[in-house]
C-alpha positions as a printed Julia matrix, in Angstrom:
250×3 Matrix{Float64}:
 -23.84   8.22  38.77
 -20.06   8.72  38.41
 -18.59  10.41  35.37
 -16.59   7.88  33.34
 -14.31   8.84  30.46
 -12.63   6.23  28.26
 -10.96   5.99  24.88
  -7.59   5.7   23.14
  -4.78   8.09  23.93
  -4.51   9.36  20.37
  -6.48   8.87  17.16
  -4.61   6.2   15.25
  -7.22   5.08  12.71
 -10.95   4.96  12.03
 -10.92   1.25  12.85
  -9.47   1.88  16.31
 -12.04   4.57  17.08
 -14.89   2.35  15.93
 -13.65  -0.66  17.93
 -13.45   1.33  21.14
 -16.72   3.18  20.47
 -18.58  -0.1   19.94
 -17.42  -1.42  23.32
 -18.27   1.82  25.1
 -21.7    1.84  23.48
 -22.24  -1.76  24.64
 -21.26  -0.91  28.22
 -23.45   2.19  28.22
 -26.43   0.12  27.2
 -25.67  -2.81  29.51
 -25.12  -0.73  32.66
 -27.39   2.22  31.81
 -24.5    4.68  32.04
 -22.98   7.41  29.86
 -19.28   6.8   29.32
 -17.75   9.78  27.53
 -15.58   8.86  24.52
 -12.06  10.32  24.68
  -9.42  10.61  21.97
  -6.79  13.2   21.07
  -6.38  14.64  17.58
  -2.87  15.82  18.43
  -0.46  14.82  21.19
   1.69  17.94  21.26
   3.62  16.94  24.39
   5.27  13.7   23.29
   8.73  12.93  24.66
  10.5   12.67  21.3
  10.24  14.71  18.09
   9.86  11.4   16.24
   6.85  10.23  18.28
   3.47   9.88  16.59
   1.21  12.87  17.32
  -2.07  12.11  15.56
  -3.98  13.18  12.44
  -4.12  16.85  13.39
  -6.94  19.28  14.11
  -9.04  19.2   10.95
  -8.88  15.49  10.16
  -9.02  14.48  13.82
 -12.13  16.51  14.57
 -13.85  15.07  11.51
 -13.09  11.55  12.74
 -14.5   12.41  16.18
 -17.58  13.92  14.51
 -18.1   10.64  12.66
 -17.93   8.69  15.95
 -20.36  11.06  17.62
 -22.82  10.76  14.75
 -22.56   6.98  14.41
 -22.7    6.03  18.09
 -24.35   8.97  19.85
 -21.5    9.24  22.35
 -20.46  12.37  24.16
 -16.93  13.41  23.19
 -13.93  14.68  25.17
 -10.75  15.86  23.5
  -7.8   17.91  24.68
  -6.48  21.17  23.28
  -2.95  22.56  23.45
  -3.35  25.92  21.71
  -5.91  28.69  22.21
  -6.94  28.67  18.53
  -8.02  25.03  18.85
 -10.73  25.77  21.4
 -13.46  27.05  19.08
 -13.25  24.34  16.39
 -12.84  21.59  19.01
 -15.91  22.85  20.86
 -18.01  22.35  17.71
 -17.48  18.6   18.19
 -16.51  17.97  21.81
 -18.86  18.16  24.76
 -15.88  18.46  27.11
 -12.63  20.32  26.41
  -9.67  19.0   28.36
  -6.69  21.09  29.44
  -3.51  18.99  29.68
  -1.74  18.89  33.02
   1.41  20.68  31.91
  -0.74  23.52  30.52
  -3.22  23.95  33.36
  -1.87  27.4   34.29
  -1.89  28.76  30.72
  -4.29  31.67  31.09
  -5.01  32.21  27.39
  -5.74  28.51  26.88
  -8.08  28.35  29.88
  -9.97  31.48  28.89
 -10.32  30.39  25.26
 -11.76  27.06  26.38
 -14.07  28.7   28.9
 -15.54  31.08  26.32
 -16.78  28.19  24.19
 -19.44  27.32  26.78
 -18.35  23.69  26.89
 -17.52  21.78  30.07
 -13.84  22.3   30.9
 -11.83  19.44  32.41
  -8.56  20.73  33.84
  -5.93  18.16  34.67
  -3.89  18.92  37.78
  -0.27  19.58  36.94
   2.32  17.1   38.16
   3.96  19.97  40.05
   0.86  21.34  41.83
  -1.15  20.34  44.87
  -4.89  19.83  44.8
  -5.44  23.1   46.66
  -3.41  24.99  44.02
  -6.03  24.11  41.42
  -8.39  26.8   42.66
  -6.43  29.31  40.6
  -6.93  27.63  37.19
 -10.59  27.17  38.11
 -10.89  30.85  38.96
  -9.42  31.77  35.57
 -11.93  29.57  33.74
 -14.9   30.8   35.74
 -13.85  34.42  35.34
 -13.79  33.88  31.57
 -17.37  32.59  31.64
 -17.08  28.81  32.03
 -20.38  27.22  33.02
 -18.92  24.01  34.45
 -15.37  23.07  35.42
 -14.04  19.64  36.36
 -10.68  18.8   37.9
  -8.63  15.65  37.32
  -5.98  14.08  39.55
  -3.13  12.37  37.69
  -0.28  12.13  40.18
   2.72  14.24  41.12
   6.34  14.12  40.01
   8.38  11.94  42.33
  12.08  12.15  41.63
  12.98  11.21  38.08
  10.77   9.15  35.71
   8.1    8.37  38.25
   4.84   9.64  39.72
   3.15   9.22  43.05
  -0.54   9.77  43.77
  -1.55  11.6   46.93
  -5.24  10.75  47.09
  -5.82  13.59  49.55
  -5.72  15.82  46.48
  -9.14  14.45  45.55
 -10.69  15.7   48.78
  -8.91  19.04  48.45
 -10.19  19.53  44.9
 -13.74  18.59  45.93
 -13.61  21.72  48.05
 -13.13  23.66  44.81
 -15.44  21.91  42.31
 -18.12  19.23  42.57
 -16.66  16.93  39.88
 -13.21  15.5   40.58
 -11.97  12.78  38.26
  -9.22  10.24  38.82
  -6.99   9.66  35.82
  -6.37   5.97  36.45
  -3.99   5.44  33.53
  -1.72   8.49  33.39
  -1.18   8.13  37.12
   0.69   4.86  36.5
   3.06   6.45  33.99
   6.81   6.53  34.27
   7.47   9.73  32.3
  10.4    9.6   29.91
  11.65   6.35  31.39
  11.71   4.4   28.14
  14.65   5.83  26.17
  12.77   8.61  24.43
   9.27   7.54  25.38
   7.07   7.3   28.44
   6.49   3.91  30.0
   4.13   2.78  32.75
   2.49  -0.14  34.49
  -1.14  -0.84  33.58
  -1.39  -3.53  36.3
  -2.29  -0.85  38.81
  -5.08   0.88  36.87
  -7.95  -0.99  38.63
  -6.43  -0.28  42.05
  -6.08   3.42  41.2
  -9.8    3.51  40.49
 -10.75   1.79  43.72
  -8.43   3.94  45.85
  -9.86   7.07  44.25
 -13.38   5.83  44.93
 -12.51   5.44  48.61
 -11.34   9.06  48.67
 -14.59  10.32  47.15
 -13.76  10.72  43.46
 -16.84  11.5   41.38
 -15.34  10.49  38.05
 -12.81   8.18  36.42
 -10.64   8.63  33.31
  -9.1    5.63  31.58
  -7.29   5.4   28.28
  -8.06   2.06  26.64
  -6.84   0.18  23.58
  -7.6   -3.25  22.09
  -3.87  -3.94  21.8
  -2.01  -1.48  24.05
   1.39  -3.1   23.51
   1.16  -1.91  19.9
  -0.43   1.48  20.61
   1.22   4.54  19.09
   1.11   6.53  22.34
   1.05   5.66  26.06
   0.66   1.94  25.45
   2.36   0.72  28.65
  -0.1    2.51  30.91
  -3.26   2.09  28.82
  -5.89  -0.39  29.95
  -6.67  -3.38  27.75
 -10.06  -2.66  26.19
 -11.36  -6.08  27.21
 -10.61  -5.22  30.87
 -12.66  -2.02  30.86
 -15.92  -3.74  31.8
 -14.53  -5.19  35.04
 -13.19  -1.82  36.12
 -16.51  -0.16  35.3
 -18.41  -2.82  37.28
 -16.21  -2.25  40.33
 -16.69   1.5   40.08
 -20.46   1.13  39.92
 -20.76  -1.42  42.75
């Protein structure tokens, strides 16, 4: 069974988390799967200083705890600072290392020492084969399980390109390689102080990754992505998640 991760980019409100969690719970029951719920308590790498970042560590983790308790979902959240690893691990089943930070040794080792699954996103400036070094750091620090995630490479200015061969290369390093189907359609910084993207291609990203042997899929979803507070242009419409999941499972 493939690993599927879905949820909003950033925690905006309790209502948003509940709306997405209800749909994920429905799909889990309908298809007998275990979609992991994803949301960020802080987006520390936004383009502009004025961009919305989230409710912060304490409030955000409490909101994720409430979702976990109410819906019984596994939780993934990302961390940007070493000190966030221990408190985040009290709630999250999977700690995610953002792509730009995947070589930060202290962050990797702090996450690894929690005993949680570590999902390391491949940097936009690295090849799939380069990811053996972040994995080595995490394993050396005591990580029990490490995943890798493909999310595209920088291609000129304000654009990304996905080399799906990276999936095969990373499968030589770890057994779980996830395709980030939404961040891979970003156009970083292309929107006058914000990142834009093109969500039309999210389903195709999933299918292409499946053909290259991906064992997992990451999708940020929102009931109204055009009004989302972060990454709206590349987030999948929540109502479209079921079709993508069905195609992944077929």
